[in-house]
FIPAMAR-170852 format. One line per field, with one value per residue: residue in three letters; x, y, z of N, C-alpha, C in turn. Coordinates in pm, 1 decimal. Atoms other than C-alpha are relative to their C-alpha. Layout:
! FIPAMAR-170852
residu = [ala|...] .
n.east = [X|...] .
n.north = [Y|...] .
n.up = [Z|...] .
ca.east = [X|...] .
ca.north = [Y|...] .
ca.up = [Z|...] .
c.east = [X|...] .
c.north = [Y|...] .
c.up = [Z|...] .
//
This chain:
! FIPAMAR-170852
residu = [unk|unk|unk|unk|unk|unk|unk|unk|unk|unk|unk|unk|unk|unk|unk|unk|unk|unk|unk|unk|unk|unk|unk|unk|unk|unk|unk|unk|unk|unk|unk|unk|unk|unk|unk|unk|unk|unk|unk|unk|unk|unk|unk|unk|unk|unk|unk|unk|unk|unk|unk|unk|unk|unk|unk|unk|unk|unk|unk|unk|unk|unk|unk|unk|unk|unk|unk|unk|unk|unk|unk|unk|unk|unk|unk|unk|unk|unk|unk|unk|unk|unk|unk|unk|unk|unk|unk|unk|unk|unk|unk|unk|unk|unk|unk|unk|unk|unk] .
n.east = [-13.6|145.5|134.7|36.3|-4.3|144.4|86.2|-68.6|-62.6|169.0|53.4|-12.0|49.2|167.4|-29.6|7.5|94.3|106.6|98.4|27.4|42.8|-15.8|-32.4|-141.3|-82.9|-131.5|-127.2|-80.6|71.5|-1.4|82.6|70.5|47.0|183.6|74.2|76.0|52.3|12.0|85.8|24.2|-189.8|-120.5|-15.6|-66.1|-86.8|-36.4|-99.1|-90.2|-101.9|-148.9|21.8|127.1|-67.2|40.9|-87.8|-134.6|-20.4|10.0|-49.0|104.7|-16.1|84.2|1.7|160.5|78.9|114.0|24.9|117.3|84.9|-50.4|9.4|-146.4|-47.3|-81.1|-65.5|-162.3|-110.6|-156.5|43.8|122.1|-29.5|-65.6|79.5|55.2|-28.4|110.7|224.6|26.8|-10.3|61.7|143.0|-21.2|7.4|123.0|71.9|-34.3|27.6|124.3] .
n.north = [-31.0|72.7|-85.9|-92.8|-125.8|-33.1|-71.6|-189.6|-43.7|-10.0|-129.6|-100.0|-6.4|-82.3|-125.6|-54.8|-2.3|-189.4|4.2|-82.6|-54.2|-152.8|4.4|82.3|-25.4|97.9|-39.0|140.1|145.7|-65.1|-187.9|28.9|-161.0|3.3|-110.7|-34.4|-136.3|-42.5|-116.1|-102.1|-33.7|-60.6|95.4|100.1|-67.3|2.0|46.0|50.9|-114.5|-27.4|-38.2|95.1|116.9|155.5|0.5|2.3|49.5|142.1|12.9|-51.9|-150.0|-8.7|-125.9|-0.1|-25.2|40.7|194.3|83.6|-49.9|0.1|38.7|3.1|162.4|6.0|114.8|81.0|75.0|70.3|156.6|27.8|-26.0|-160.3|-58.9|-55.2|-110.8|-213.2|-61.2|28.5|-89.4|-174.8|11.3|-40.3|-142.8|-57.2|-36.7|-151.5|-129.0|-7.2] .
n.up = [-64.0|-17.7|19.1|-20.2|102.1|157.9|-45.9|-17.7|125.9|84.6|-122.0|113.4|137.6|12.9|-21.9|167.1|51.7|-3.3|-102.8|-170.3|-21.4|-0.7|-121.0|-26.1|65.4|-78.7|56.9|29.1|-115.0|-131.1|-62.4|10.9|21.8|-28.8|15.9|-108.5|69.0|-69.1|41.4|91.2|48.7|-97.1|-50.5|76.8|22.6|-116.3|-15.3|83.5|-45.8|-114.6|-207.3|-57.9|-99.6|31.4|56.1|-36.5|-37.3|41.7|41.7|129.0|99.7|27.6|59.0|-16.3|170.9|41.2|57.0|72.1|18.9|-17.0|-180.1|-39.3|-79.7|-70.7|68.4|-78.8|8.6|-114.0|-22.6|-88.9|-144.6|-18.2|-17.9|-131.5|-91.6|62.6|43.7|-136.0|-1.8|67.6|-87.3|-100.3|16.9|46.1|-86.0|-70.7|92.1|-0.3] .
ca.east = [827.7|583.2|182.3|192.8|434.7|217.2|-14.1|196.9|212.2|-155.9|-208.4|-4.3|-114.3|-487.2|-371.5|-261.3|-554.6|-785.3|-1030.7|-994.1|-1205.2|-1367.7|-1127.8|-865.3|-542.4|-261.7|103.3|372.3|332.8|228.5|155.1|-180.1|-378.4|-729.5|-939.0|-1072.6|-1366.6|-1364.2|-1580.2|-1451.8|-1052.6|-934.8|-984.1|-836.5|-550.8|-508.3|-418.2|-254.3|30.4|364.5|239.6|-48.1|193.8|9.9|230.5|553.0|418.8|189.3|490.6|234.2|259.0|-37.9|-153.3|-496.5|-719.3|-1028.7|-1190.6|-1512.8|-1783.1|-1520.2|-1587.2|-1233.9|-1017.9|-756.9|-508.5|-298.6|-18.8|187.9|123.5|-217.0|-68.5|84.3|-258.8|-458.3|-258.0|-345.7|-717.3|-684.2|-553.4|-692.4|-1075.3|-932.6|-788.8|-1151.2|-1315.1|-1114.8|-1152.5|-1513.5] .
ca.north = [-4674.1|-4690.5|-4658.9|-4398.5|-4170.1|-4249.3|-4115.3|-3789.8|-3765.5|-3797.1|-3561.0|-3270.1|-3336.5|-3282.6|-2971.6|-2850.7|-2859.5|-2589.1|-2710.5|-2495.8|-2419.8|-2070.5|-1883.9|-2076.0|-2104.8|-2357.6|-2232.3|-2379.1|-2736.9|-2698.5|-2299.7|-2226.2|-1870.9|-1774.1|-1473.5|-1384.9|-1102.9|-841.3|-575.9|-322.6|-164.4|4.7|-354.0|-528.4|-285.6|-258.2|-581.8|-659.3|-389.4|-485.6|-301.4|-611.2|-867.0|-1101.6|-1192.8|-1201.6|-1371.4|-1656.1|-1659.5|-1561.4|-1320.8|-1116.9|-854.9|-669.0|-692.1|-667.5|-1021.1|-1113.9|-870.2|-632.2|-694.1|-608.3|-962.0|-1022.9|-1249.2|-1526.2|-1709.7|-1973.8|-2330.1|-2514.8|-2496.5|-2102.1|-1984.3|-2127.1|-1950.3|-1567.5|-1634.7|-1746.6|-1449.3|-1160.2|-1315.0|-1213.7|-899.8|-818.1|-950.9|-677.5|-407.9|-431.6] .
ca.up = [-876.5|-581.6|-506.9|-329.3|-536.3|-801.3|-561.8|-506.2|-880.1|-958.9|-629.0|-850.9|-1156.0|-1017.2|-830.4|-1167.3|-1311.3|-1451.8|-1228.3|-911.1|-705.1|-695.9|-478.2|-491.0|-695.7|-698.8|-807.5|-764.1|-571.0|-229.7|-223.8|-244.6|-341.5|-157.7|-257.6|87.3|2.4|221.5|357.6|179.6|5.6|297.3|502.1|269.4|201.6|608.0|638.2|360.2|507.7|649.3|1041.9|1010.5|1115.4|954.7|699.0|865.2|1087.8|934.2|703.7|348.8|89.0|119.1|-89.4|-194.3|-542.8|-698.1|-725.6|-940.6|-973.7|-839.4|-476.0|-276.6|-176.1|54.2|-135.5|77.4|-38.1|109.6|213.1|386.7|674.8|664.8|530.8|821.7|1015.0|827.9|779.7|1182.8|1226.5|985.3|1165.9|1481.2|1373.7|1168.9|1505.9|1652.8|1457.4|1484.0] .
c.east = [-205.0|-125.3|-20.5|146.3|-46.4|-83.1|1.6|-17.2|-97.7|-63.1|21.9|-48.7|-158.2|64.2|22.0|-55.8|-21.0|-68.7|-28.6|-119.9|-41.6|64.4|89.6|50.1|149.2|140.9|115.7|-42.3|-19.3|-53.0|-149.7|-15.7|-144.0|10.6|-55.5|-85.8|12.8|-70.0|45.6|206.8|71.5|-25.6|53.6|227.8|146.6|84.7|35.3|176.7|65.6|-42.2|-86.3|68.3|-63.3|90.8|132.6|-12.9|-96.5|98.5|-68.7|49.5|-176.1|-30.9|-155.1|-71.0|-136.6|-46.7|-144.4|-83.2|93.7|-7.9|200.5|69.0|71.3|60.8|117.7|38.4|88.0|-95.6|-154.7|8.5|-29.5|-144.0|-90.6|-6.8|-65.7|-67.4|-27.0|-33.1|-30.4|-123.1|77.6|53.0|-171.0|-58.9|10.8|-50.7|-182.1|-101.4] .
c.north = [-12.6|15.2|77.8|106.4|-21.4|41.1|152.6|60.4|31.8|132.4|170.0|49.6|26.7|131.5|39.6|78.7|105.4|13.4|27.1|57.1|173.0|91.7|-63.3|-62.3|-127.9|59.9|-112.4|-99.9|11.8|201.6|9.4|92.4|-5.9|135.9|-11.7|151.0|65.3|118.3|93.7|37.8|22.9|-148.6|-71.4|87.3|12.4|-128.1|-113.3|52.3|-85.7|87.3|-71.1|-61.0|-113.5|-92.3|-86.6|-115.4|-161.5|-55.6|-44.6|124.7|69.4|140.7|36.5|57.1|-7.6|-98.6|55.8|85.6|154.5|50.2|39.9|-83.7|66.8|-152.5|-66.0|-74.1|-68.8|-151.5|6.2|61.7|207.2|88.3|-1.7|48.9|131.2|-49.7|-55.7|103.1|146.7|-43.4|61.1|146.2|66.8|-10.6|119.0|124.9|43.6|14.9] .
c.up = [130.7|42.4|75.2|-42.6|-98.0|16.6|-36.6|-146.8|-36.9|81.9|-89.2|-87.7|15.8|43.0|-84.2|-70.9|-13.0|23.1|98.8|29.1|3.5|91.8|16.4|-105.2|31.7|-121.0|17.5|85.4|136.8|-14.6|-107.8|10.1|22.6|-49.9|172.0|-14.7|100.1|25.8|-47.7|-16.5|139.5|72.5|-82.6|-25.8|172.2|-3.5|-48.0|7.9|76.4|176.9|12.0|111.1|-110.6|-70.4|18.8|126.8|14.1|-126.4|-164.2|-28.6|-16.5|-123.4|-4.1|-119.8|9.5|-41.5|-94.6|26.4|44.4|205.8|82.2|32.4|62.1|-91.2|74.5|-113.0|68.1|37.1|68.9|99.1|28.2|-67.5|47.7|105.1|-44.3|30.7|130.8|13.2|-77.2|10.5|100.6|-20.4|-124.8|173.5|85.2|31.8|44.7|139.2] .
//
C-alpha cells in the first residue's frame, strides 16, 4: 500500500470518529451534514423546501429541525463542495429576504 493510500485510510477513520465538531457530522465517506442556525423556524422551512431550488442547484439534501437548546436549524447534507455551494445560496437568499 502506498503512503498516500494509508493516509487516505487514516483520514477516513478520523472523519468517521466520534470526535466531530459541533454542528458537523460525517455520514458516508465524503458526505457531511452541517447544521446552520436560522433566525426562525419559518425561514428554515422555506429554505429547505423544494420551491427554494437550493437543494437541486447545489446537489445537497436540505431539511429543517430543532438544534441544541431548541434553536431552529437548517441541515445541509452533501459533499464538501456541494455544501459550500448550498451555503453560498442560503446566504444569498437570506440577504435578499432582509
